[in-house]
N, C-alpha and C positions, 0 to 999 in steps of 0.2 A: 504494500500500500504506500502510495506517495504521500509525502507531507504536504499539507496545505501551504499556499504561498505565504499566508500570515505567519505560520510557524517558522518558515525559512527567513522571513524578514525580521522577525523578532524572536530570536532563539532563547532569550532569557525570560520570556513570558510563558507561564504555564497555560498552554492552549488546550481547550476542551471543546470537542464537538458535542453538542447537546441535541438529542433526538427530540423531535416535536412531540408535544403532549406527553412526555415522560417525566417522572419526578426528577428534579435537579440533583445531580450527583455530588451533593455537598451536605455536610452535617448541619444541623440547626445552628443558627447564629455564627456561621463561618465567616461572615463578612460584616463590616460596619455599615456599608451602604451597598444596595443593589439597584441597578438602573435598567430600565427597559425603554429605550428611545425608539418610538415608531415601530414597536414589535407587537403590541397587544392586538392590533387590528389583523394580524396575520395568524393568530393562534387558532381561530375558528369560532365556534359557537359561543354564546354568552357563558354557558356552563364551563367550557374549556378556558375562557378568559378568567373566570373566577378562580378556577383551579390553578392557573398560571400565577395569578397575583398572590394566591395563598402560598404557593411554593416560594415566591420571592420573599414573602413575609416570614416564612420558616427559616430561610437561609441567611437573612440579613436583619440587622437591628433596625435599619431605616430603609425605606424603599422610595425610589423616585421613578414614576411612570409618566411618560408623555405619549400622546396620540396626536396625529395630524388634525388640524382644524380646517374644515373645508372652506372656510371663509378667509383663510390666510392666503395671500396672493402667490406665494412660492410653494410649489409642490415639494413636500418634505423628502421624498425618496430620490428625486432626480435633481432638485435645486433649480428646476426650470420655472420661471414665472408663468402663471396662468395655465400651465399644462393640464391641470386637473379639471379645467373648465371646458376642454375640448371634447367634442362628441366621441364616444367610443366607436371604433370601427371593427 
């Protein structure tokens, strides 16, 4: 198995690939802060989102979660202005 580009670029970082909708592979309170920036909308159903946030709360003492705002003019994933207002094709 080849190493991800991130792991090659940052060899001193403990890189973990986390499977979707699986429990996070960390003990309770392993971190002071956990962040999920523009991740929650990709988790799936509302129930899966609740489970994901619960997992973040389990592994960290503080949690910072952000989600894109459809009224913000810059699309959060691509950094393109007004891209999310274009019709889907």
